[in-house]
N, C-alpha and C positions, 0 to 999 in steps of 0.2 A: 632797592625797593621792589623792582619787578620780580626778582628772584624770590623774595619773601612772599609776595602775593601769589606767585606760582605754587610755592610749597604749601601755602595755606589752602589753595584750591585743591591740591592733591589730597591733603589731610581731610578735607570736607567731603570727599567723594563717598557716596553711599555704598554700603556693603550689599548691593542688590544686583540682579542681572540687568544687563543693558548694553548699549552701543556707545562707542566713543569716537570722536573725530579729532585728528591732529591737524592744525593749520600752521602755515609758515608765516613769516612777517608780513607778507602781502595779503594774508587772509585766505589763501588757496588751501583747499583740503588736500593733504598729502598722504593721509592714511585713514582708513576706517577699520575698526576692529570691534569685537564683542567679548563679553566676559560674563561668567556666572557671578562674579563678585567684582564690580567696577573698582572698588577701593583698592583691592589687591592687584588687579590686572593692570590698571593704568600706572600705579606707583612702581610696578616692577620694571617699567621701561627706564625710569629715572633714578632708581636706587641701586640698580646693578647693571648699568648700561655696558660695562666692560665685558659682561658675559653674553651680550647679544651678538648675532651674526653681523658681518660687515655692512650688509644692506640696512639693517635696522639701526646700526650705529650712525650711518650717514643720515638716516631719516631723523633720528632724535636730535642731531645737531641742527636741523632746520626747524624744529618745532618751536613755535613762539607762543601758541595758546592751544587750548583744547575745549571741547564741549562734549556733553554726553546726553543720552536719552535713557531713562529708566524704563524697563519693561516688566511685565508680570512673570515672564518665564524665559528660559534660555531659547526655547523654540521661537518665541516672538522676537528675541534678539537676533536670531539667525535670519529671519525674514527681513527685518529692518536693515541689518547689515548688508544683505544682498541688494536691496533697493537703493541704499545710499551709495554703494559701490557703482551701481549702474548710473546713478544720477551724477556723481562727482568724478568718476573715473580717476581715482587718486593714483599718483605716480608710483607709490610704494606698495600698492595692493596687486595681487595676482588677479588679472581681469581678462575676460574674453575680449578678443580684438573685434571692435565694431559690433558688439553684441546687440545694439539697438536696431541694427538694420538687417538682422538675419531674416532670410525669406522663409515663407511657408507655402504649402499648397493649400488652396481653399476651394471648397465645394459649397456653392450657395444652395443648400438643400431646400430652402423655403421657396425658391423660385419655381415657376411652372416648368421651365426648361433650364435646369442648372448647368452652369459651366464649371470647368476645372481650370483654375488659373493661379498665377503666382501673386502673392501679396507680401508686403513687409509690415503689415499692421495686424496684430493679433487682437481681435475685438470679440467681446462677448455678445455676438449677434445671432447665435444659434447655428452659424455655419459650421461645417466640418473642416478642421484644420489638421494638417500633417506637417510635422517639423519640430523645431527649426532645422533648416539645412545650413551648412557652413558657408555656402556661396550661391550666387545666382547660377553658376555652372552646375552645381550639385542638384538644385531643384529643377533646373531646366532638363537635365538628363532624365530625371524621374518622370517629369511631365511628358517628355518625348516617348518614353517607354509605354506609359499607360495609354497615350494617344494612339500608338501603333496597335495596341491590343483591344481597345474599346472605342466604338464610334460615337463619342460624345461631341457636341458642337464646341467650336473654339471661337466662333464669331460673337460679336456684341449686338447684332441686329435684333430688332423686336420680332418675335416669332408669331406669324399670323397663320401659317400653314397654307397660304394661297399664292406664294411666290411662283412665278412662271418657270424659273430655271434655278436649279441648285448650283452650288459652287463646285470646284474641282474635287474637294474632299469627299463629296458624296459619290462621285464617279470612281474614286479609288478606294471606296469602302472605309474611309476614315471618319465619316459622319453619317448618322442615320437619316439625315434629311428632314428635320422637323419643319424647316422653312417652307417646304413644298407639301407638307402633310404626309410624308412617306412613313412616319412612325407616330404611334399614338402616345399620349402622355404616360400611360401605364407602361408601355414597352420602353419608352425613353427613361422613365424612372428606374426600370429594371437595369438598364445599362449603367446608370449612375450608382446603383446599389452594388453592381459588380465591381466598379472602380473602387468604391469604399472598401469592400471586402478584400480586394487585391492589395490595396495599400495597407490594410490591417494584417496582411499575411495569411488570409484565408483562401489561398488559391485552390485548394481541393474543392471547397464549396462552390467556387466560381465554375470550375470545370464540370462538376456534376450538374449544375444548373444549365450550362451550355449544352451538355450532352442530352439532357432532357428536351431542350428546345430543338436540337437537331433531329432527334427522333420524331418529335411532333411534326416538324416541317416535312420530314420524309413521308410520314403517314398521310399528310395533306398533299403530297406530290409536289411540294415546293422545293424542287431539287436544287435550284440555284441558291436559295437561302440556306439550305442544308449544307451546301459546299462552303459557303461563307462562314457558317458556324463551325464546320469541321476545321477550316484553316485557323480560325480564332482559337479553337481548343488546342490545336497543335502548337500555336505560338505561345499560349499561356503555359503549356506543359514544358516547352523548351526553356522558358524563363524559370519555371519552378525547379526543373532539374538542375540548372546552374546554381540555384540558391541553396540546395541541400549541402550541409557541411559535415554533420556527424550525428550519430544516434544519441550522443550525450547532450545534444542541444535541444532536447524536446521542450516544448512549451515556449513561453515568452520570456525573453531576457535581453538585457543590454550588456555588452562586454566592453570594458573601457581600459585602455592602457595609454601610456604617454612616453615621450622621449623629450629630453631637456637639452637645450643649448643656450647656456648663459641666461640672457634676459627673456628668451622665449621658450615656450613648451608647446610641443605638437601632440595633441590628444586625438587618438583614433578611437572611434566608436563603431562597433558592429551591432546592428539592430536585428535580433533574431525573433521571429514570430512563428509559432507553431513548428519549431524545429528547423526553420529556413532562414537563411540570411537574406532578408528582403532589402536591406540597405546598409551601406557603410559610409561614414563621413568623417572628416577630420576638422578640428577646431584649433585655432591658435590662441594661446594665452600669453599675455605680455606681463612684465613685471615679475618674472619667475627667478630673477637673479638671486642667488644665495638661499633660495627656498628649498625645503625638503620636499621630496615627492609626495609625502602624505599631505602637506599643506596645499600643494598644487592640485592634487586630486580633490581635496575638500572644496577648494575655491571653484573648481570646474563643476562639481556636483551641485553646489549651491546655485550657480548662475545658469547652468544649462537646464536643470530640471525646474527652475523657477518659471521658465517660459516654454517647457516641453508640452506637447499636446497629449502625450501618453506616457505613463510610467509603468513599466512591467513589474511583476511581483518579485523578480530576482534581478539583481545587478551585480555582475562579476567584475572585480576590480584587480588591477595589478598591485596597488599599494593600499594599505588600510587608511581610511580617512580619519581626520581628527573629529572628535565629538560624534562618534558613530551612533550612539543611542538617540541623540537629538536629531541627527540627520534622518534616521529611519522613521522616527515619529513624524517629522515634518513631511517626508515623502508619503507616509501612510495617510496623513491628513489631506494631501493633495489627490492621492489616488482613490481614497475611500475604502482601502483594503490594505492588508498586510504587505509590506515591502521589506525584503532582506538584502542587505549589502554584504557581500562575501568576497574574501580573498582566498581562492582555492589553493590548497597546499599539495594536492596530488590528483592523479587521475585525469580523465578526459577534460574536465572543466579547467584544470591548470594548463593543459595543452592548448585549450582554446584561448585562454588569456595570453599565453606565450606567443601564439600566432598573431594576435592583435598587437602585442608589444613589438613583434618583429616588423609588422606593417607600419607601426608608428616610427620606428627607427629609420626604416627605408624612406618613409614619407618626409621626415625631417631632413634627411640627407638630400633627397631630390628637391625639396623646397629651397635649401641653401644653394644647391647647384644652379637652379633656375634663377635665383636671386643674383648670384655672382655672374651668371651668363649675360646679364644685361650689360651692354657696353658702357652705359653711363655709370652704373654701380661699380664696375670693374675699374674704370678710369679714375673714379673718386677714391677707390681703395688704394690704387697704386700711388696716387698723388699724396694721400694721407701717409702711406708707408714711407715715401721719400721724406716727407716733412718730419715725421715722428722719429725716424731712425737717423736723420741728418745724413742722407745719402747724397752723393754728388749729382746723381741723375735719377730719373724715374726708373724703378726696377722692372723693365719690360721682360727681361729673362731672369728667372729665379731658379737656382738649382738647390735642392734640399737633400740632405744626407741623413741617413738613420742606420743604426746597427741593431741587428736582432740575433740574440743568442740566449742559451740557458746555461749559466755558469761556464761560459767560455766554449761550450760544445756546439758544433755545427754552425759556427758564427758566419754571418753574411752581412754585407752592407748594401744599401740601395741609394741610387741617385735618381730623383725625379725632377722633371723640368716643367716649369709653367711659363708659357710665352703669352704676354699681354693678359695675364691673369687666368689663362686657360691651360689645362694639362696638354702636354705634347708627348704622348706615349712613345712615339718613334725615337725619342732621344733619351728614354729611360735606360738606365744601366744597372746591372747587378755585379757585386764583387764577392767572391769567395775569399774569406780571410785566410791568408797563407802564412804570415810571419809572426802572429801573436798567439801565445799559448795562455790558457786560463781566461778568467773574466776581467778584461781590461778594456773598457769602452774607449778610454782616451787613446790608447795605442791603436785600437782598431780604426777609429775615425781618422787617425793620422795616416794609417796605411791606405785607406780608401782614397783620401785626398791626394796623397803622393802619387798613387797610381793613376788617378784621374788626370792630374795636371802634368804628369810625366808624359802621358799620351798626347797631351796638347802640344808638347814640344815647344813651349813658349809661344804657342799659337802661330807657329811658323812651319810650313811644310806639311801640315796635317789638314785633312779634308773632313767634311761632314760635321757631326755634332760635337766631336771632341775639340774642334778648332774654334768653336764659338765662345767668346768671352762673356760670362754671365755678369749681369748688373748687380747681383746679390747672391752670396752663398749663405744658405740658411742651415743651421745645424740643430737637430733635435736633441736638446739637452740644456744644461745650465752653464754657469760661468766656467767651470772646469773644462767642459766640452769645447767652449769657445776658445779658451786659451790653447788647448791642444790643437785645434784647427788652425789657429794663427801661427803656431810654431811650424806646422807642416807646410802651410802655404808660403811662409817666409823662406823655408828651406827650398821650396820649389820655385822661388822667384816670382810668385804671383800674389804677393802680399798687397798689391795695389787694388785687388778686388775686394769690395766691401763684404764683411762677414758679420753675421748676427746669429744668436742661438735663442731658442724658445724652450723654457722649462714648463712642463705640462701642468704641474700642480696648480700654480697660480697664474699660468699663462704669461709669465714674465719674459720680456725680451732683453737680451744682454748685448751690449756693443763695446768694442775696445775703447779704452781710455774714458770710460764712463762708469763711475763707481756705483751709481744707483740703477736698478733695473727700470726698464720702460714698461709702463702699464697702459695698454690701449683701452679705451672705454669698451664696456661689454657689448654695446650695440654698434661698435665701430665696424664699418665695412672692411677696413684694413685688418682687424683682428680675425674676422670671419675668413678672409683670404689666407692669412698666415696659418690659421688652424687647418684649413682645408689642404694646404700644401703639405704641412707637417703630417696630417693624418694619412695622406696619400703615400708619403714616403714610408710611414710606418707600415701601412698595408702591403706595400710592395716588398719591403724588407722581410716582413713576417711570412709572406707567401713563399719567398725564396728559401727562408730558413726551414720552413716546414717541409718543403720539397727535398732539401738536402738531407734532413733527418730521416725522411721516409726512404730515400735512396740508400742512406747508410745502414738503416735497419735491415733493409732487404739484402744489401750486399753482405753485411756481416753474417746474417743467417745462412746465406748461400755459400760462404767461404768454406764451410766444412763438407760441402757436397763434392765428392770426387767427380772430375770431368766437367765441372762448371767453372769456366774461366771468366775473365772480364767481359768478353763479347757476349757470351750467353747470359751473364748477369744483367748486362744492359738491355739485352733483348727481352728478358723476362720482366724487367722493371718497366720497360716501355709498354709491354703488352698488358700487364696486370696492375701495376702501380702500387701494390701492397702485398705483404706476406699473407694476409687473410684471404685476399683474392686468389693467390696461388693455391692456398690450402683448399679453398672451396671449389676451385675449378675442376672440371672433369680431366681425367688422364689424357684424353684425346686433345683437349684444348691446350694443355701444357706441351704435348708432343708436337703440336702444329706450329709452335713458335720457331722462327728461323734459327737454324743451328741445333735444334733439339731433335732427339730421337725418342722412340717410345720407351726404350730401356733407361735413358737418362731422365725422362719425365717420371718414370716409376721410382727412380732413385731419389729425385727431388721430393716427391710426395712422401716417401718413407722417412727422409731426414727431417722434413718439416712436421 
C-alpha cells in the first residue's frame, strides 16, 4: 500500500520548476534538490536508481517520503534550494562546513566614531560588511593588518573627546585618539574611508590621499605628523607590492579551485581587486563523497555567494558549474550588473587558476596532516585499524611498500615507516630492482620484501631500523600483490607479521584468509591514515624512479663521449643533474667539474 501511494505521488508531481526534499523514516531531511521539471527530475531517482552513483544509491535506500515546492522560475528554485540546504544541512548534500557561523568584518559607518570589528551576523543595517571569511583566524588576520595600517579606534567606550588620558594605542600611533579630542570627526571619518578603500582593493587611491596629506602637513610645518603619514604610506605600499600577482589579473575577479578527498572538498579562493591579490581564503565542503567536481563547484558558488558582501564582474573557475546560465543570472541579480563565470582554457588566466588549484591541493594535504597529527585522532585511527583489519595488536609501526616503474624500466621500490601514526623518514629505504626484467610488479614486490627481511636476519644480530619488527606490513596494490607479498614473507620466515594491501581505485583493503575486501567508511580516521601512508610510499618510490631515469638518460648520452668514464659521468650528474643543464652550461662551468679539463668539456659539448 505504501509503495502504491509513493508511486501515485511521483506520478502526480507537476512538470514545473521547483525544489524537492527527501526525508527518511524518522522525518529527517536527507537531501534537497532542484529541477526545471519536478515530475521528471524526482522520478529519475526511483525509475533508474541503478544508474546513480553509490552515494545517491545509499540515499535512495533511506528515502521514506518527499515533499516539494513549486517556483516560478529555475532561478527562484536555485535560491530556495540554497536556503533549505542551509536550514536543514542534509547529509547527502554538498554543503559548506558551519556556514551559518562564518565571520565578517563590519564597519558601523552610521556611528559618529565607527569601529572596525568582527561579527558573525550579516544584517541589513546599513553597515559595511566584508566577507565572509573561512574562520575567525582569517578575519582576525585581516583585522590585524588594517589596524597596523590605519589608526581607527578598537575600544567600545563612549567618545566624549574630554578624557584626560588616552590608551596605549594612541601612544604607539595605532589610534587617532578621539577619546581625548585629538582628531576631528571629519578627519576620523577620512581614516575610516581609507580602511574601506583598502579592503576594497583601492590601495593606490589610499596612497595618493595620504601623500596629499603628508604634503599639506609639511607645508604647515607639522613635521611629526608628516613623518607618521610617510611611515603609513610606506607600510601600505609594502602590503600593496606583496599583493601584485600578474598583469593578467587586471580588474576585479575571484579565482576558485578545489581539491577533493572523499567526503570533504577543500576550496581555495583568491580575491583579486584592481589587479591585486587582496585576500585569499579556503572553505571546507562536506558531503562531497562520489560527487563530480562540477557539482561541488556549483554547490560552493550557490552557498558562498548567497552570503558574500561583494560579487566581482568576473569569476574564474577550475571546473564548469552545472546550470551555468541560471547561476550567472542569479549572480547578476545580486550584483546589479553583469557577472561572467569562466573556465579559462589557455593563457595567463588559466595559469592563475592552476596556481589556485595547486594551493588547494597543498592546503588539503596540510589540513589532513594537521588533523592526523592530533594525538587523539591518531590513537583513534590506530585502534580502528586494529579492529577493522583484525590485527593481534595496535599497529604502532607500519611499513608500507610500493613499486614505481614504466613498463619495467628503471624500476625501484620504496619502504616508508610510520611510527605511532607519524612518518619516520630516518627509517625510509629505497630499493633498486636487480633481479626482475620487464613489467612484473608481483616479482618486484617479492624482491623488495626478500631483501628487506633478509637484512633483518630474523631480527637477530642486526641493529638499527632493519632489526625492528613492524606491527603491520602494508602493500600498495590489490589481492595479487598481497598474495605475492605473503609468499615472499613465508619464504623469509617472517610470515608471522600481519600483512594487508590497499587497492587505490576503490580504497579496498585486502587481508589473508578473507574473501571479501574491507571497506573503511569514507570519513574514517583509519582510512585517512592508510591513504596517507600509501601516498607517502608512492611519492617516495616515484621520486627514486625519476632520479634513476634521469641518471640513466645522462649516463647513456655520455657513454659515447671518448674520455668520459664512470667517475666523470657521476661528477657531471652531481653537478648539473640533467642533459639540458649540461647543454646550457658555459664551457668553463663544465670544465670546472672535478676530473674534467677544458678539452674534455669541449668534447662533451660537441657530442651533446
